[in-house]
C-alpha positions as CSV (number, residue, x, y, z in Angstrom):
1,M,10.8,-45.0,-4.1
2,D,12.7,-46.5,-7.0
3,A,14.9,-45.3,-9.7
4,F,11.8,-45.3,-12.1
5,E,9.4,-43.2,-10.0
6,V,11.9,-40.5,-9.7
7,Q,12.4,-40.6,-13.3
8,R,8.7,-40.4,-13.9
9,D,8.7,-37.2,-11.4
10,I,11.5,-35.4,-13.1
11,V,9.6,-36.0,-16.8
12,H,6.6,-34.7,-14.9
13,Y,8.5,-31.8,-13.3
14,L,10.0,-30.8,-16.6
15,E,6.5,-30.8,-18.4
16,I,5.4,-28.6,-15.9
17,H,8.2,-26.5,-16.3
18,D,7.8,-26.4,-20.2
19,M,3.9,-25.5,-19.7
20,L,4.9,-22.6,-17.2
21,V,7.4,-21.3,-19.6
22,Q,4.8,-21.2,-22.4
23,W,2.1,-19.7,-20.2
24,L,4.6,-16.9,-19.1
25,S,5.8,-16.0,-22.6
26,D,2.4,-16.2,-23.8
27,Q,0.0,-14.6,-21.4
28,W,1.8,-12.9,-18.4
29,L,5.1,-11.4,-20.1
30,P,2.9,-9.4,-23.0
31,K,0.8,-7.8,-20.1
32,F,3.9,-7.4,-18.0
33,K,5.5,-5.3,-20.9
34,L,2.5,-3.6,-21.8
35,Q,2.2,-2.3,-18.4
36,K,5.7,-1.6,-18.0
37,A,5.5,0.6,-21.5
38,Q,2.4,2.6,-20.2
39,T,4.0,3.7,-17.0
40,Y,7.1,4.7,-19.1
41,R,5.0,6.7,-21.4
42,K,3.2,8.4,-18.5
43,I,6.4,9.1,-16.7
44,M,8.2,10.7,-19.9
45,R,4.8,12.5,-20.5
46,E,5.2,14.3,-17.1
47,F,8.8,15.0,-17.1
48,A,8.5,16.5,-20.3
49,K,5.5,18.7,-19.1
50,L,8.1,19.7,-16.0
51,E,10.7,20.5,-18.7
52,I,8.6,22.7,-20.6
53,A,7.4,24.5,-17.5
54,N,10.8,24.9,-16.2
55,S,12.1,26.2,-19.3
56,Q,9.3,29.0,-19.4
57,R,10.1,29.9,-16.1
58,L,13.7,30.3,-17.1
59,G,12.9,32.3,-19.8
60,N,10.8,34.6,-18.1
61,M,13.5,35.0,-15.5
62,W,16.0,36.1,-17.9
63,G,13.7,38.2,-19.4
64,R,13.3,40.2,-16.2
65,V,17.1,40.1,-15.6
66,L,17.6,41.6,-19.0
67,T,14.7,44.1,-18.5
68,H,16.3,45.3,-14.9
69,H,19.7,45.5,-16.3
70,K,18.5,47.8,-19.5
71,N,16.9,50.3,-17.0
């Protein structure tokens, strides 16, 4: 393999690299970001539901404590 062939191979590898980077940034990355954002929203929604339920249980418990001590 002579220097010209090596140089030509390097140019082709760089072209392939540029095409892959372009494809990843145009096609794959937006889909990936959308999927991660949707997953994050689902997790946060469930976390908020758990926090609300926990707060309600905590309020009920303290209400029972106060009722118990009033008697």
